[in-house]
C-alpha positions as CSV (number, residue, x, y, z in Angstrom):
1,M,115.5,27.7,-10.3
2,T,112.4,26.8,-12.2
3,Q,110.4,23.6,-11.4
4,E,111.4,22.1,-14.8
5,T,115.1,22.7,-14.1
6,K,114.8,21.2,-10.6
7,Y,113.0,18.2,-12.0
8,H,115.7,17.8,-14.7
9,W,118.5,17.7,-12.1
10,I,116.7,15.3,-9.8
11,R,116.2,13.0,-12.8
12,W,119.8,13.4,-13.8
13,F,121.1,12.6,-10.3
14,K,118.9,9.5,-10.2
15,A,119.9,8.3,-13.6
16,A,123.6,9.0,-13.1
17,G,123.5,7.2,-9.7
18,V,121.9,4.1,-11.2
19,R,124.4,4.0,-14.0
20,A,127.3,4.5,-11.5
21,L,125.9,1.7,-9.2
22,R,125.5,-0.7,-12.2
23,T,129.0,0.2,-13.4
24,W,130.4,-0.4,-9.9
25,A,128.8,-3.9,-9.7
26,Q,129.9,-4.9,-13.1
27,A,133.5,-3.8,-12.5
28,F,133.5,-5.5,-9.1
29,V,132.4,-8.8,-10.6
30,A,134.8,-8.4,-13.5
31,A,137.7,-7.8,-11.1
32,L,137.1,-11.0,-9.1
33,P,138.9,-13.4,-11.5
34,V,141.7,-11.0,-12.0
35,V,142.7,-10.5,-8.4
36,G,142.1,-14.1,-7.2
37,F,140.9,-17.5,-8.3
38,T,139.2,-18.6,-5.1
39,L,137.1,-16.6,-2.7
40,G,139.8,-17.1,0.0
41,S,142.5,-15.5,-2.1
42,V,140.5,-12.5,-3.5
43,D,141.8,-9.1,-2.6
44,W,138.4,-7.6,-1.8
45,I,139.9,-4.1,-1.2
46,M,141.4,-4.2,-4.7
47,C,138.1,-5.2,-6.3
48,A,136.2,-2.5,-4.4
49,S,138.7,0.2,-5.3
50,S,138.8,-0.7,-8.9
51,A,135.0,-0.7,-9.0
52,T,134.9,2.6,-7.2
53,G,137.2,4.1,-9.8
54,A,134.9,2.8,-12.6
55,A,131.9,4.3,-10.8
56,I,133.6,7.7,-10.6
57,L,134.4,7.5,-14.3
58,S,130.8,6.7,-15.0
59,L,129.6,9.8,-13.1
60,L,132.2,11.9,-15.0
61,M,130.9,10.5,-18.3
62,S,127.4,11.3,-17.3
63,L,128.3,14.9,-17.2
64,S,128.3,15.0,-21.0
65,G,124.7,13.9,-21.0
66,L,122.3,11.1,-20.3
67,P,120.0,9.9,-23.1
68,E,117.2,9.0,-20.7
69,V,117.2,12.5,-19.1
70,D,118.1,14.6,-22.2
71,G,115.4,12.9,-24.3
72,E,112.8,13.8,-21.8
73,V,113.8,17.5,-21.7
74,K,113.7,17.6,-25.5
75,E,110.3,16.1,-25.6
76,T,108.9,18.6,-23.1
77,T,110.4,21.6,-24.9
78,D,109.1,20.3,-28.3
79,E,105.6,20.2,-27.0
80,Q,105.6,23.9,-25.9
């Protein structure tokens, strides 16, 4: 594995992880009013499992490419 390839995968994992974490948080907050109207009646496990499903889908969608990572690889290959 070349240094450039290794760097690309490290950047991909970081970018995909940040996207998945953001998606998880957004899905968790969005599920709150759906599963309960007051904090005492919220099904926290349902919110967390829905958010986890969204984060997994985010990671799967990242397999098709991430603009912030793919753009950097194109820039470095264009310079050479």
